[in-house]
N, C-alpha and C positions, 0 to 999 in steps of 0.2 A: 474601453475604460480610459478615462482621462487621468492625467497624473495626479489630480486632486480629488478623484473619485473616492468615496468612502468605501473601503474594502474590508470585509470581515473574513479572517482566516480562522475557521473553527478547527481546533486541534493543533494549534501552532507550535506546541512543545513536542509533538511526536516526530517520527521519522519523516512522514510525508508533509505535514503542516509546516515544520521548521524549514524544509527545503523550499516550499512555496513562498514562505515569508522572505527567505534569503533572495529568491528570484525577484520578487516584487520590489524589495529594498534596492537591489542591484540596478533595477530598471527605473529607480527614482519615483516610485509611486509614494505619495506624500501622506495619505490619510489612511493608515492601516489600523484596523481595530482588532485587538486580541484580548482574550481572557484566559486566565489559568483555570484548571479544574476546580480549584478551591474558590475562585471568584465566581464561577458560573458552572453549575451542574447541568450539562446538556440533556440529562435524562429527566430533569425536573421541569415539567411544563410551565409552572408558575414563573420560575426563574427565567426561562427562555422567552416567555411572553413579555416579561418586564424588560429584558435586555433589548429585544428588537424594538419594542415601543419607544425605548429611550434613545437608542443609538441610530436607528433607521439606516442601516447600511444599504448602499446601492448595489454592491456586488458581494457574493458569498462564495467562498471555496469551502466546501464541506468535506474536510479531511479528517475530522474527529471520528475515531472508531475504536472498538475493543478488539484487538488483534492478537494472534498468536500462532504457533506452529501446530503440528499434528498432535502432540501430547496435550497441549492446552485445549485445543478444539475438541478432542475426544473426551477429555475429563469434565469439561464445563460447558456442554452444548446449550444448556438453558441460559447461562450468562451471555454467551456469544450472541444468541438470538435476541434476548430481551434487551440487553444494553444497546446494541446496534440499532435495533428497531426503534427504541425510545428516542435515541439521539436523532436519527434521520427524520422520524415523524415530527418531532418538535421543531427542528430547524427548517425543514422543507415547508411545513404548514405556516410557520411564522414568516418565512420569506414571501409567501403568497399574501398573507394578511397585511404585511407591511410594505408592499409594492416594491420588493427588490427587483432591480432591472434584469439581473441575470444571476443564476446560481449554477455552480459546477459541482456535481456529486461524484465522489471518488468511490469506485467499487473495487473489484478484484477478479483476477482471471479464474478463480475457483468457482465462479458462477456457471462455468460451462460444464456440460455432462462429463462424467468420468471417462467414458470411452468415446469422447468427441473426435470427429475426423480432424487431422492435423494438416496444416496449421488451422487454428480455430478462428473462424470468421464470426463477425458480429451476429449474423443471422442464425447461427447454430444455438443460440440461447434457448433453453427450455425444449431442446430436441431429444432429450434422454435423461437417464437417471444421474443424480449427482454423486460425487465421491463421498461415501459415508463418513469419513473422518473429519470433513469440514462442512457437512451438509447444513448445519444450523447457521453458520456464518454466511455461507453461500445464499441460503434462503433469505436471510435479512438483507443482504446486499441486492439480491434480485428485487426484493420488495421496494427498496429505495429507488432503484432504477425505474421500476414501473410507476412508483408514486410520482416521479418527475414527469413521466410521459402522460399520466393521467391528469395531473394539474395543468399541463400545457394544453391538453385536449379540452378540458372542462373550463379552465379559467384563463386561458390565453397567456400563461406565464412563459418565461424563456428560461427553462431549467434544462441543462444538458448533463450528460453523464459520460465518464470515461472509465475504462477498465485497464489498469496497468498490470503488467506481468509481475513476477517476483522482484521486489525492490530491495536495495541494500545501500548503505552509505553512512555518512556521519549522523550521529544521534540515533542509531539503530538500537534495538533491544537485544542485549547480550545475556539475558537471564536464561539459563539452560532449561528451566521449566516451561518457559513461555515463548521463547524466541523461534525465529525461522531458521532454516538450515545454514545459511551462509554465515550470519553472525555467531550462531552456536558453534560452528566449526572453528571460526577464528578464536573464540574463547577457549575451546577445548584444546586446540593445538598450542596456544600460548601457555595455558596453565600446565600442560603436559611437558612443554619445553622447560619451564621454570622448575618443575618438580623432577626433571630428568626421568620421566616415565617411559617405559619401553614400548607402550602401545596405546592407541586411542580407539575406543569403541564408537562406532557410528551406526545409528539406527537404520534398519533396512538392508536391502541387498546392494545398494549402490547403483543399481541399473536404471532407475527412473531418470528421464531427461527433463531438464529445466532450463528456462530462459531467465536471465537476470538483467535488470536495468538499474543503472546508477540513479539514485533518488534525485540528484540535481538535474539530470536529463528529464526525468518524469515531471518535475516542477516546471521546467521550461515548456514542456508539452502542454501542461495544464493552462498556463498563462496564455500560450498560443491559442488554444482552443477557446478560452474565455473571450479572446479578442476577435476570433475569426470564424467560429463554428456556430451554426444556428439550427442544426438538424435535430430530428426527434430520436434517431437511432443513436445508441451509445457508440463510443469510439475506443478501439483497442489502442494501448500504448505499449510497444515492445521494441525489441532489437531485430527479431527474426533469426537470432542465433541461439543455439542450445548446446548443452553438454550434460554428460551424466553426472549424477551425484558423486560417483567414484572419481571422475576426472576433476570435478570441482574440489573435492577433498585433497587430491594430489596437488592441485594448483595452490590452494590455501596452505597446505603443509610446506610447500616450497617458499612461499612468501613470508610465512612466520618463522621459518628456519628450524622446524621440528624434524628430527631424524629417526623417530621410532616407526613402528609398524601400524598399519590400519587394519582394524578388525571390524567387519560388517556383521551386525546382528540381524540375520534374516528372519528371526522370529518376531521382529518389530515391523509395523506396517510401513509400506512404501508410499501410500498415497496414490494419486493419479499416476499412471505409467508415463504420461507425457503431457506437457502443458506449453505448447508453442502457440503464440498468438499470431494471427494474420493481421499485420499493422499496415497493410497496403492502403487502407482508407486514409489513415493519418499521413502517410507518405505522399499520397496524391494531393492532400490539402497543403503540403509544402513543408512538413516538419520531419526531421530525422534525428536520431540519437547521435552523440558524439564521444562518449566515454568508453574506452576500451575496458573489458572486464578485468584483465590483470592489473591495469593501472588503478581502476576503481577499487579493487580489493586492497591494493597497497595503500590508498588514501583512507579507506575504511579502517584498516589495521593501525595506521598512524593515528587516526582519531581515537580509536579504542585505547591505544597506549597512552594518549595524552589526557583521556577523560575517564573512562570506565575503570581502568587499572588503578588509577589513583583513588577512586571512590571505594574500591574493594579492599585497599590496604588499610 
């Protein structure tokens, strides 16, 4: 990408898209194209057709997605499948029709089988059954990844895909009905602290192991791949480090300054028992993460205090 290349960041207001936009602005890319959801409904084919025909972006970061945690995925599987499928079908097809030089599709580590060997290598995709609680979202993301490969094969496009591990950071979703575990715990502990509650309930047993990547590191990896990777196979983005949900809760509890008890509700689903990505492929390409988990959570809590808390008052 040249500094004056026309770059469209789809989903720029979300956790992932906003981090990619920050990274591009920091690196002084000058011609960035963005649209709010109100300005452009990516599930609407007519609107997306018109947008690409008018703007003619040269590069596309497809970060727009309908996302959520276990509760949201379990409750609204049709929404997760339909909305994500429509977004990626419209954007990827229009990138082809309008001669986009390169597109990067953002997936998720949930695309791998529930009982996948650990750490999860790129070639383990479609080697087993998916985790039922996020199957609809995973199937949509697998379709997007495969769509990029099929367009490359049939039409000679340059569409690549990356699969980040669990992300967190500024601009995260802290809604307890739809958020992922890390931001949900930040909000739960903060509100329990403010209300001087004696305990906080946490879904599941606390035993599952999870890997977490600061979203600004993920964005840097995405820009790195856009500028340096041309392969057909998707690329994992992770840290190679994991901890249990229980240990994560203890860490967040300390950072927030909450002093009550933790109560784990084992009647609630755990999700996949372990989700550690093998990111050696990305490491061999020359990229590695930089943000320490504890410091990253501190930055995320600081952002929450300065933004979300104010909006809730």
